[in-house]
C-alpha positions, 0 to 999 in steps of 0.5 A: 257175644249175644249180650255185647251186640244186644247192647250195642243195638239197644244203644243204637236204638236209645241214640235213634231216639234221642237224635229223634226227639225235637222240644219246640219252645213256646213263640217259636216254630220248626220247619220240618224238611224230609231230604230238604223237602218241606213237610211241616211245622214243628209246634211248641212241645213235644216232637218226633222228627226220625233221623237221618229222614227228617231234619230241622229246616229253620227256627222261626221266631214267631213273637213280635219283634223290632228292626232298627233303620239305621239313620240316613240323609234323605233329600226332600223335595225342597231340596233340604237335606235331612237325617233320619232314623226309625223302627220297625215292629212286625211278626211272622205270621206263617213260617213256611213263607218266612222261612222259604219265600224270601232268602234272609227276612230281616235284610230283606224288611230292613231294605224295604223299610229304608228304600220306601222311608226315602220314597215317602219323605222326599215326595214332601216338602221340609216342613211337612216332614217335620209337622206330619210325623203321623202322616210319614208313619201310616204311609211307610206302614201301609207300603211296607206291609203290603210289600212283606204280605207274600212273605207271611209277615205282618208289619204292625207299627212303623216309627220314626225316631228321629228328624235331624234337620241341618244346623243353619235349617234350624237357625233359620227356623228358629228366628223365623219362630222367633220373629213370628212370636214377636209378631203374635206378641205385637198384634195382642198388644195392639188388639188390647190397646184397642180394645182398652180405647174402645172401652175408654171412649165408650165409657167417656161417651156414656159419661158426656151422655149422664152429664148432657142428660143431668144439665138437661133435667136442671136446666129443665127444672131451673126453667119450672123453677123461674116460671114458678117465680114469675108467676109468683112475682106476677101474682104478688105484684098484681095483688098490690096493683090491686091494693093501690088501685083500691087506694092502699098505699101501704103496698108502695111502702112494702116494695120500698122496704123490700129493696131497702133491705135488699140493698143494705144486705148487699152492704153487709155481704161484702167482704171488704167492707169493715165500716158501712156508712149508710145514705140515709137515716135509719128512721127511714127504714123504721118507717118502710117497716112499719108501712111493711106491718100496717100491710100485713095486718091488713092481709089478715083482715084487721087492716080494714077494721083499723081504715074504719077507725082511723081518718085517712091521711094522704100517703106522704104520711107514711114516708118520714121526710129527712131529719123528721122524728120517727113514726110510731106504727102500732105493733112495731117496736120502736128503734132508736136511729 
């Protein structure tokens, strides 16, 4: 009988010990209550909680958690309807507050995020809601985190997953974007044409400047050449005049022969002339060439000795008459007429 009682007591003690052992997993916290009053938080690992007097109140997840914000319709400041959904990331920092400061933590965070999302996006235009998503996330994070601070919860991130404007607004935005891109393309094309025309005009201007400078240089050099030719001709004319003044008639023959040769050369250069008819005999040209030879020898110094030894002739003797035989001038070969 005693043995049976002892076995019964041992069984009760074993059951009591087993019921008192509480194993808390990593990343979780348990709140321990003594007759319904919170007394402590059970840390991860082995915990001894006597039954009947103490019990586990709440099991709190201390890891970072994510909560989906369901899609909802929001009216923006400019009366545009947009559909929005997002996610909220949060982490419990104080398990006692998370267990006893709010009735349903997940529902409270969801409701708080939804209402503040409507408030934040309702104060912005449609264009701002589509282009300032980061600003919306930041403002919503600040508001929700400040409201959940008393619950022992830290809101780490708030992200908008999708913003869906109505179909007609999407079509209007597409047309607007297309028109804007066409406008930019037209502006770029006109700027390119303008730059091309400017470069072309500058090139033509530079070419005209170079051409004008070339013409100026050419005109300057032509004028210089004409000036030198005039000086040379004046010097030659002066020399001939001096020779004539000194009684040397060979200079007159030189000029006559020069003009005669130039005239004959023009006849020869004519592209339409097949036959050339000379208006005078060829003997006159021979006589003129003889006069040129005499003038050349006199210029070289031999003319003075020849004039001293030979008798002077009248100037008309050097110019042959029509029909007269050609004169033979020393140093000039005889040419048959």
